[in-house]
DRENMARDREN-379515 format. One record per atom (N, C-alpha, C): atom name; residue in three letters; x, y, z. Coordinates in steps of 0.05 Angstrom, whole numbers, plus 5000, padded with zeros to 4 digits. Example, Ala and Ser with C-alpha at 12.3 -4.5 7.8 and 13.67 -1.06 7.14 Angstrom:
REM residues 2
ATOM;at;aa;c1;c2;c3
ATOM;N;ala;5264;4886;5156;
ATOM;CA;ala;5246;4910;5156;
ATOM;C;ala;5264;4934;5156;
ATOM;N;ser;5257;4955;5142;
ATOM;CA;ser;5273;4979;5143;
ATOM;C;ser;5258;5001;5157;
END
This chain:
REM residues 130
ATOM;at;aa;c1;c2;c3
ATOM;N;met;4358;4684;6707;
ATOM;CA;met;4382;4668;6698;
ATOM;C;met;4373;4639;6693;
ATOM;N;asn;4384;4628;6672;
ATOM;CA;asn;4377;4600;6667;
ATOM;C;asn;4403;4583;6670;
ATOM;N;pro;4400;4556;6673;
ATOM;CA;pro;4423;4539;6679;
ATOM;C;pro;4445;4539;6657;
ATOM;N;thr;4439;4548;6633;
ATOM;CA;thr;4460;4547;6613;
ATOM;C;thr;4481;4569;6617;
ATOM;N;ile;4475;4590;6631;
ATOM;CA;ile;4495;4611;6635;
ATOM;C;ile;4518;4600;6652;
ATOM;N;pro;4513;4588;6675;
ATOM;CA;pro;4537;4577;6690;
ATOM;C;pro;4551;4555;6674;
ATOM;N;ala;4536;4541;6657;
ATOM;CA;ala;4548;4520;6640;
ATOM;C;ala;4570;4530;6621;
ATOM;N;leu;4568;4556;6615;
ATOM;CA;leu;4588;4568;6597;
ATOM;C;leu;4616;4568;6609;
ATOM;N;val;4618;4567;6635;
ATOM;CA;val;4644;4567;6648;
ATOM;C;val;4659;4541;6643;
ATOM;N;phe;4645;4518;6639;
ATOM;CA;phe;4658;4492;6637;
ATOM;C;phe;4678;4490;6615;
ATOM;N;pro;4672;4498;6590;
ATOM;CA;pro;4693;4496;6569;
ATOM;C;pro;4717;4513;6575;
ATOM;N;ala;4713;4537;6585;
ATOM;CA;ala;4736;4555;6591;
ATOM;C;ala;4754;4543;6612;
ATOM;N;ile;4742;4533;6633;
ATOM;CA;ile;4758;4521;6655;
ATOM;C;ile;4773;4496;6645;
ATOM;N;ser;4759;4480;6628;
ATOM;CA;ser;4772;4456;6618;
ATOM;C;ser;4797;4464;6602;
ATOM;N;leu;4796;4484;6586;
ATOM;CA;leu;4819;4493;6571;
ATOM;C;leu;4841;4504;6590;
ATOM;N;leu;4832;4519;6610;
ATOM;CA;leu;4852;4529;6630;
ATOM;C;leu;4866;4506;6644;
ATOM;N;phe;4852;4485;6652;
ATOM;CA;phe;4864;4463;6665;
ATOM;C;phe;4884;4449;6647;
ATOM;N;leu;4878;4447;6621;
ATOM;CA;leu;4897;4436;6602;
ATOM;C;leu;4923;4453;6601;
ATOM;N;ala;4919;4480;6599;
ATOM;CA;ala;4942;4498;6598;
ATOM;C;ala;4958;4496;6624;
ATOM;N;tyr;4944;4496;6647;
ATOM;CA;tyr;4958;4495;6673;
ATOM;C;tyr;4973;4469;6676;
ATOM;N;thr;4962;4447;6667;
ATOM;CA;thr;4975;4421;6669;
ATOM;C;thr;5000;4421;6651;
ATOM;N;asn;4998;4432;6627;
ATOM;CA;asn;5021;4434;6609;
ATOM;C;asn;5043;4450;6621;
ATOM;N;arg;5036;4473;6634;
ATOM;CA;arg;5056;4490;6647;
ATOM;C;arg;5069;4474;6670;
ATOM;N;phe;5053;4460;6685;
ATOM;CA;phe;5063;4444;6708;
ATOM;C;phe;5083;4423;6698;
ATOM;N;leu;5075;4408;6677;
ATOM;CA;leu;5092;4387;6667;
ATOM;C;leu;5118;4398;6655;
ATOM;N;gly;5116;4419;6641;
ATOM;CA;gly;5140;4432;6629;
ATOM;C;gly;5159;4442;6651;
ATOM;N;leu;5147;4454;6671;
ATOM;CA;leu;5163;4465;6693;
ATOM;C;leu;5177;4443;6710;
ATOM;N;thr;5163;4421;6715;
ATOM;CA;thr;5175;4399;6730;
ATOM;C;thr;5197;4387;6714;
ATOM;N;ala;5195;4385;6688;
ATOM;CA;ala;5217;4375;6671;
ATOM;C;ala;5241;4392;6673;
ATOM;N;val;5237;4418;6671;
ATOM;CA;val;5260;4437;6674;
ATOM;C;val;5272;4435;6702;
ATOM;N;ala;5255;4433;6722;
ATOM;CA;ala;5265;4431;6750;
ATOM;C;ala;5282;4406;6754;
ATOM;N;arg;5273;4384;6743;
ATOM;CA;arg;5289;4359;6745;
ATOM;C;arg;5316;4362;6731;
ATOM;N;his;5315;4374;6708;
ATOM;CA;his;5341;4377;6693;
ATOM;C;his;5360;4396;6709;
ATOM;N;ile;5350;4418;6717;
ATOM;CA;ile;5367;4437;6733;
ATOM;C;ile;5377;4424;6759;
ATOM;N;leu;5359;4410;6772;
ATOM;CA;leu;5367;4398;6798;
ATOM;C;leu;5389;4377;6793;
ATOM;N;lys;5386;4361;6772;
ATOM;CA;lys;5407;4341;6765;
ATOM;C;lys;5434;4355;6760;
ATOM;N;glu;5433;4376;6744;
ATOM;CA;glu;5458;4390;6739;
ATOM;C;glu;5469;4403;6764;
ATOM;N;his;5452;4414;6781;
ATOM;CA;his;5460;4427;6805;
ATOM;C;his;5472;4407;6825;
ATOM;N;met;5462;4383;6825;
ATOM;CA;met;5473;4363;6843;
ATOM;C;met;5501;4354;6834;
ATOM;N;leu;5506;4354;6808;
ATOM;CA;leu;5532;4346;6798;
ATOM;C;leu;5553;4368;6802;
ATOM;N;ala;5545;4393;6797;
ATOM;CA;ala;5563;4416;6799;
ATOM;C;ala;5547;4440;6808;
ATOM;N;pro;5544;4445;6834;
ATOM;CA;pro;5527;4467;6844;
ATOM;C;pro;5535;4494;6832;
ATOM;N;gln;5514;4509;6825;
ATOM;CA;gln;5518;4536;6813;
ATOM;C;gln;5498;4554;6827;
ATOM;N;pro;5507;4579;6835;
ATOM;CA;pro;5489;4597;6849;
ATOM;C;pro;5464;4604;6832;
ATOM;N;his;5468;4608;6806;
ATOM;CA;his;5445;4616;6790;
ATOM;C;his;5424;4593;6788;
ATOM;N;trp;5433;4568;6790;
ATOM;CA;trp;5413;4546;6790;
ATOM;C;trp;5396;4546;6815;
ATOM;N;glu;5409;4554;6837;
ATOM;CA;glu;5395;4555;6862;
ATOM;C;glu;5373;4576;6860;
ATOM;N;val;5379;4599;6849;
ATOM;CA;val;5359;4620;6844;
ATOM;C;val;5337;4610;6826;
ATOM;N;gln;5343;4595;6805;
ATOM;CA;gln;5323;4584;6787;
ATOM;C;gln;5306;4564;6802;
ATOM;N;leu;5318;4547;6818;
ATOM;CA;leu;5302;4526;6831;
ATOM;C;leu;5283;4538;6852;
ATOM;N;ile;5291;4559;6865;
ATOM;CA;ile;5273;4573;6883;
ATOM;C;ile;5250;4585;6868;
ATOM;N;asn;5256;4597;6845;
ATOM;CA;asn;5235;4609;6828;
ATOM;C;asn;5216;4588;6818;
ATOM;N;ile;5227;4565;6810;
ATOM;CA;ile;5210;4543;6799;
ATOM;C;ile;5191;4532;6821;
ATOM;N;arg;5202;4529;6845;
ATOM;CA;arg;5186;4519;6867;
ATOM;C;arg;5163;4539;6873;
ATOM;N;arg;5168;4565;6873;
ATOM;CA;arg;5148;4585;6877;
ATOM;C;arg;5127;4583;6855;
ATOM;N;arg;5136;4580;6830;
ATOM;CA;arg;5117;4579;6807;
ATOM;C;arg;5100;4553;6808;
ATOM;N;leu;5112;4531;6817;
ATOM;CA;leu;5096;4506;6820;
ATOM;C;leu;5074;4509;6840;
ATOM;N;his;5080;4523;6862;
ATOM;CA;his;5059;4528;6882;
ATOM;C;his;5038;4546;6871;
ATOM;N;leu;5046;4565;6855;
ATOM;CA;leu;5025;4583;6842;
ATOM;C;leu;5008;4568;6823;
ATOM;N;ile;5019;4550;6808;
ATOM;CA;ile;5003;4534;6789;
ATOM;C;ile;4983;4517;6805;
ATOM;N;arg;4991;4507;6828;
ATOM;CA;arg;4972;4491;6845;
ATOM;C;arg;4950;4509;6854;
ATOM;N;gln;4956;4534;6862;
ATOM;CA;gln;4935;4553;6870;
ATOM;C;gln;4917;4560;6846;
ATOM;N;met;4928;4563;6822;
ATOM;CA;met;4912;4568;6798;
ATOM;C;met;4893;4545;6794;
ATOM;N;gln;4903;4521;6796;
ATOM;CA;gln;4886;4497;6793;
ATOM;C;gln;4864;4496;6814;
ATOM;N;leu;4870;4501;6839;
ATOM;CA;leu;4850;4500;6860;
ATOM;C;leu;4829;4522;6856;
ATOM;N;ala;4836;4545;6847;
ATOM;CA;ala;4817;4567;6843;
ATOM;C;ala;4799;4559;6819;
ATOM;N;gly;4811;4547;6798;
ATOM;CA;gly;4796;4538;6775;
ATOM;C;gly;4776;4515;6783;
ATOM;N;leu;4785;4497;6800;
ATOM;CA;leu;4768;4476;6809;
ATOM;C;leu;4745;4487;6826;
ATOM;N;ala;4750;4506;6843;
ATOM;CA;ala;4729;4519;6858;
ATOM;C;ala;4709;4532;6840;
ATOM;N;ser;4719;4544;6818;
ATOM;CA;ser;4702;4557;6799;
ATOM;C;ser;4683;4538;6786;
ATOM;N;ile;4693;4515;6778;
ATOM;CA;ile;4676;4496;6764;
ATOM;C;ile;4656;4482;6783;
ATOM;N;ile;4665;4477;6808;
ATOM;CA;ile;4646;4466;6828;
ATOM;C;ile;4624;4486;6833;
ATOM;N;leu;4631;4511;6837;
ATOM;CA;leu;4611;4531;6843;
ATOM;C;leu;4592;4535;6819;
ATOM;N;ala;4603;4534;6795;
ATOM;CA;ala;4585;4536;6772;
ATOM;C;ala;4565;4513;6771;
ATOM;N;ala;4574;4489;6778;
ATOM;CA;ala;4556;4466;6779;
ATOM;C;ala;4535;4469;6801;
ATOM;N;leu;4543;4479;6824;
ATOM;CA;leu;4524;4484;6846;
ATOM;C;leu;4505;4506;6838;
ATOM;N;ser;4514;4526;6823;
ATOM;CA;ser;4497;4547;6814;
ATOM;C;ser;4475;4536;6795;
ATOM;N;met;4484;4519;6777;
ATOM;CA;met;4464;4507;6759;
ATOM;C;met;4443;4491;6775;
ATOM;N;gly;4452;4476;6794;
ATOM;CA;gly;4433;4461;6811;
ATOM;C;gly;4414;4479;6826;
ATOM;N;ala;4424;4501;6836;
ATOM;CA;ala;4406;4519;6851;
ATOM;C;ala;4385;4531;6832;
ATOM;N;val;4394;4539;6808;
ATOM;CA;val;4375;4551;6789;
ATOM;C;val;4354;4531;6780;
ATOM;N;val;4363;4507;6774;
ATOM;CA;val;4344;4486;6765;
ATOM;C;val;4323;4480;6787;
ATOM;N;asn;4331;4482;6812;
ATOM;CA;asn;4313;4476;6834;
ATOM;C;asn;4298;4500;6844;
ATOM;N;gly;4298;4522;6829;
ATOM;CA;gly;4282;4545;6835;
ATOM;C;gly;4295;4565;6855;
ATOM;N;phe;4320;4562;6861;
ATOM;CA;phe;4333;4581;6879;
ATOM;C;phe;4350;4601;6862;
ATOM;N;asp;4336;4618;6847;
ATOM;CA;asp;4349;4635;6828;
ATOM;C;asp;4369;4654;6841;
ATOM;N;lys;4361;4668;6862;
ATOM;CA;lys;4379;4687;6875;
ATOM;C;lys;4404;4673;6886;
ATOM;N;leu;4400;4650;6899;
ATOM;CA;leu;4423;4635;6909;
ATOM;C;leu;4441;4626;6886;
ATOM;N;gly;4428;4617;6865;
ATOM;CA;gly;4444;4608;6841;
ATOM;C;gly;4460;4631;6830;
ATOM;N;gln;4449;4654;6829;
ATOM;CA;gln;4463;4678;6819;
ATOM;C;gln;4486;4685;6837;
ATOM;N;gly;4482;4684;6863;
ATOM;CA;gly;4503;4689;6882;
ATOM;C;gly;4526;4669;6879;
ATOM;N;ile;4519;4644;6877;
ATOM;CA;ile;4540;4623;6874;
ATOM;C;ile;4554;4627;6847;
ATOM;N;phe;4540;4635;6826;
ATOM;CA;phe;4553;4639;6801;
ATOM;C;phe;4573;4663;6801;
ATOM;N;val;4565;4684;6816;
ATOM;CA;val;4584;4706;6820;
ATOM;C;val;4609;4697;6834;
ATOM;N;ala;4606;4680;6854;
ATOM;CA;ala;4629;4668;6868;
ATOM;C;ala;4645;4651;6849;
ATOM;N;ser;4632;4637;6832;
ATOM;CA;ser;4646;4620;6811;
ATOM;C;ser;4663;4638;6793;
ATOM;N;leu;4652;4660;6784;
ATOM;CA;leu;4666;4679;6767;
ATOM;C;leu;4690;4691;6782;
ATOM;N;ala;4686;4697;6808;
ATOM;CA;ala;4707;4709;6824;
ATOM;C;ala;4731;4689;6826;
ATOM;N;cys;4724;4663;6829;
ATOM;CA;cys;4746;4643;6830;
ATOM;C;cys;4760;4641;6803;
ATOM;N;phe;4745;4642;6782;
ATOM;CA;phe;4756;4642;6755;
ATOM;C;phe;4775;4665;6751;
ATOM;N;ile;4767;4689;6759;
ATOM;CA;ile;4784;4713;6756;
ATOM;C;ile;4808;4711;6774;
ATOM;N;thr;4805;4699;6798;
ATOM;CA;thr;4828;4696;6816;
ATOM;C;thr;4848;4677;6802;
ATOM;N;ser;4839;4655;6791;
ATOM;CA;ser;4856;4636;6777;
ATOM;C;ser;4872;4651;6755;
ATOM;N;met;4859;4667;6740;
ATOM;CA;met;4872;4682;6718;
ATOM;C;met;4892;4702;6730;
ATOM;N;gly;4885;4715;6752;
ATOM;CA;gly;4904;4734;6764;
ATOM;C;gly;4929;4720;6774;
ATOM;N;ile;4926;4697;6786;
ATOM;CA;ile;4949;4682;6795;
ATOM;C;ile;4966;4674;6771;
ATOM;N;cys;4953;4667;6749;
ATOM;CA;cys;4967;4660;6725;
ATOM;C;cys;4984;4683;6715;
ATOM;N;val;4974;4707;6716;
ATOM;CA;val;4990;4731;6707;
ATOM;C;val;5015;4733;6725;
ATOM;N;his;5011;4729;6751;
ATOM;CA;his;5033;4731;6769;
ATOM;C;his;5054;4709;6763;
ATOM;N;glu;5045;4685;6757;
ATOM;CA;glu;5064;4663;6751;
ATOM;C;glu;5079;4670;6725;
ATOM;N;ile;5066;4682;6706;
ATOM;CA;ile;5079;4689;6681;
ATOM;C;ile;5101;4710;6686;
ATOM;N;lys;5096;4729;6705;
ATOM;CA;lys;5116;4748;6713;
ATOM;C;lys;5140;4735;6724;
ATOM;N;leu;5135;4715;6742;
ATOM;CA;leu;5158;4700;6753;
ATOM;C;leu;5173;4684;6732;
ATOM;N;ser;5159;4675;6712;
ATOM;CA;ser;5171;4661;6690;
ATOM;C;ser;5190;4679;6675;
ATOM;N;ile;5181;4703;6670;
ATOM;CA;ile;5198;4723;6657;
ATOM;C;ile;5223;4730;6674;
ATOM;N;asp;5218;4733;6700;
ATOM;CA;asp;5241;4738;6719;
ATOM;C;asp;5261;4715;6717;
ATOM;N;ala;5252;4691;6714;
ATOM;CA;ala;5270;4668;6713;
ATOM;C;ala;5288;4669;6688;
ATOM;N;ile;5276;4675;6666;
ATOM;CA;ile;5291;4675;6641;
ATOM;C;ile;5310;4699;6641;
ATOM;N;glu;5302;4721;6655;
ATOM;CA;glu;5320;4744;6656;
ATOM;C;glu;5345;4737;6671;
ATOM;N;val;5344;4719;6690;
ATOM;CA;val;5369;4711;6704;
ATOM;C;val;5388;4698;6684;
ATOM;N;glu;5377;4682;6666;
ATOM;CA;glu;5394;4669;6646;
ATOM;C;glu;5404;4689;6625;
ATOM;N;phe;5388;4708;6618;
ATOM;CA;phe;5396;4729;6599;
ATOM;C;phe;5420;4745;6611;
ATOM;N;lys;5417;4752;6636;
ATOM;CA;lys;5438;4768;6649;
ATOM;C;lys;5464;4751;6651;
ATOM;N;arg;5461;4725;6658;
ATOM;CA;arg;5484;4707;6659;
ATOM;C;arg;5497;4705;6632;
ATOM;N;gly;5482;4704;6611;
ATOM;CA;gly;5493;4703;6584;
ATOM;C;gly;5500;4730;6572;
ATOM;N;lys;5498;4751;6588;
ATOM;CA;lys;5505;4778;6580;
ATOM;C;lys;5490;4786;6555;
ATOM;N;val;5464;4778;6553;
ATOM;CA;val;5447;4786;6531;
ATOM;C;val;5438;4815;6536;
ATOM;N;pro;5441;4833;6517;
ATOM;CA;pro;5433;4861;6522;
ATOM;C;pro;5403;4863;6525;
ATOM;N;gly;5395;4883;6542;
ATOM;CA;gly;5366;4887;6548;
ATOM;C;gly;5351;4900;6524;
ATOM;N;val;5325;4900;6527;
ATOM;CA;val;5309;4913;6507;
ATOM;C;val;5302;4941;6513;
END
């Protein structure tokens, strides 16, 4: 293995961080809006939405932490390979990929919760199912 292989993780994780940050910013804007409306005139469905949003924000933080671990491990892997510790570098790189996959798995779960949140609004609006 050469040091360029772990370096391939860097662009992918950079794009993921951008996507995760955009999700986070969008979600906090929605949360602030719903919370403002809920404070003026409490509604049970807003409480459900706020609970869902809080859960999703925590998942986004976990996604970011797993992505950060992935990029740090990829950098450590490159360092190990450059310094002649090929087997150690390979092991660290596998751990980096595991963190990357974990981040993506959490993302899929967060998307499911996002769909659940919009379903609450569809039901409230009596939108027929698919």
